[in-house]
N, C-alpha and C positions, 0 to 999 in steps of 0.2 A: 694255118690261117692263110686265106687267099690273098694274093697281091693287091687286088682291088679293095678288099676289106681293110688291109693295113693302111692303104693310102687314105681311105675315108676316116679311119680312126686318127691317123696322124693329123689330118686337116682339122678334124674336130678339136683335138687337143691344142693345136696352134691357135685356133680361133677362140677357145675358152680361156687360155692363159691370161690375156689382158684383162678379162672380166674378173678373174680371181685376184690378180694383182691389184686391180683398182679397188676391189672390195676390202682388201687388207690395208690399203693406203687411204682410207677415208680421212677427210679433214673437217674438223669442226668449224662452224661459222665463227666469225670474230665475236659476235654477241655471246654465243654459247661458250666459247673459250674464255671470255672475260668472266662470265658467271662461274665457271668451274674454277678459274684462278682464284676468285674471291673465296669460294668454298674451301678449296684445298689449303689456302693460307690459314684459315681459321682452324681447320682440322689439324694441320701440322702444329699450330700453336698449342692446341689442346694436348697433342701427343708430347710435345716438348715439355709441357707442364705436368705430364703424366696424369692428366685429369680425365679419368674414365667417365665421369658424369657428363662432362662437356662432349666427349666423343659419343656417348650414348645419345645426347641431344641432337647429334648430326647423323644418327643412324636410323634406318627404317626398322621400326619395331612392330610386331615381334620380329626379331632378327632371323633372317632366312626362313621365315614362316614357322619358326619353332616356338610353340606356345609356352615353352619353358624359359624363353628369353623374351619376355614381353615388356620389361621395364628397365630402367637404368641400373637398378641394384642387381637384377638377374644378368644383365648384359655385362656388368663389371665383374661379377663372380664367375660367370660361365664362359665368357668370350674374351673380354679385355685382358684378364689376368693371364690367359694361356696363349692368346694370339698376338698381343701387343707387347711382346718381350722387348727388352732394351735393343736387341739386335734388329727386330722388325720395325720398331719406332724409328731408329736411326735410318734404316733403309727407306722407309716412307718419306722421311725428311729430305733425302737426297734423290730419291727415285724419280724418274721421268714418267709421267702419266701418259699412257697410250690411249688415244681416242678410238672408239669403234661405234658404228651404228649397227645395232642388232635388228633382228626380225621385229616387225611391228614399229619400225622407226624409233626404237628406244636408243637414246644416247647414253653411252657409258664411257668411263675412263677406268683404266686398270693400272695398278702399280705392282710390278713383279718383285717379290722379295723372297729369295731363296726358294723354299718349297711352297710358298703361298702366293696367291694373287689376290690383292685387295681391290674390290670393285665398288665404284661410285656411279650411281645412276641418276639421271635427270628424272624427277618425279613432278607431280603437280605442285608439290611444296618446295621445289627447287632440287638441288643436288643433295643426295643422301648416301651414306655408306650402306651398301646393300648386301654384300656377299664376300665370303672368303672362299676361294677355290684352290684346288691343288694345282701347283705348277708342275705339269708332267712333261 
C-alpha cells in the first residue's frame, strides 16, 4: 500500500472515530428516560411476581412477529417459560438498561443477561418489550 494511501486511510479513521463513539454513547432525553423508568418499574414488578400475563401485557404481540406467539397464553407457554428463568428475571431486576437510538429514530433500551439481550422499544403505545436477541 502506498504511503499516501496509508495517510489518507489513517486520517479517515481518526475523523470517523468520534462519530462512532458518539453513536454508541447516545443519551435519552429526560422525558424519555422518565417514561422508560416508569415502564421498567412495572415490568420488573411483574417479573418479581412471576406474572407472565402481566409481562405479556407489556409486550408487543405477536412477539418478534411470530404468528405463533400472538396472545398472552402463547407468550407464556412459548417465551416466558423458557426465556424468563429465575436467573434471567433476577438479572433484569438488577441490570442496567442501555439506551440506544436506532435507525429510523427508534428509541430502545436493552438489558444484557448472560447469553440474552432483552430489548424494550418506544412505540406509539409507549414502551413495550419487543425482542430477545443473542448476546454474542
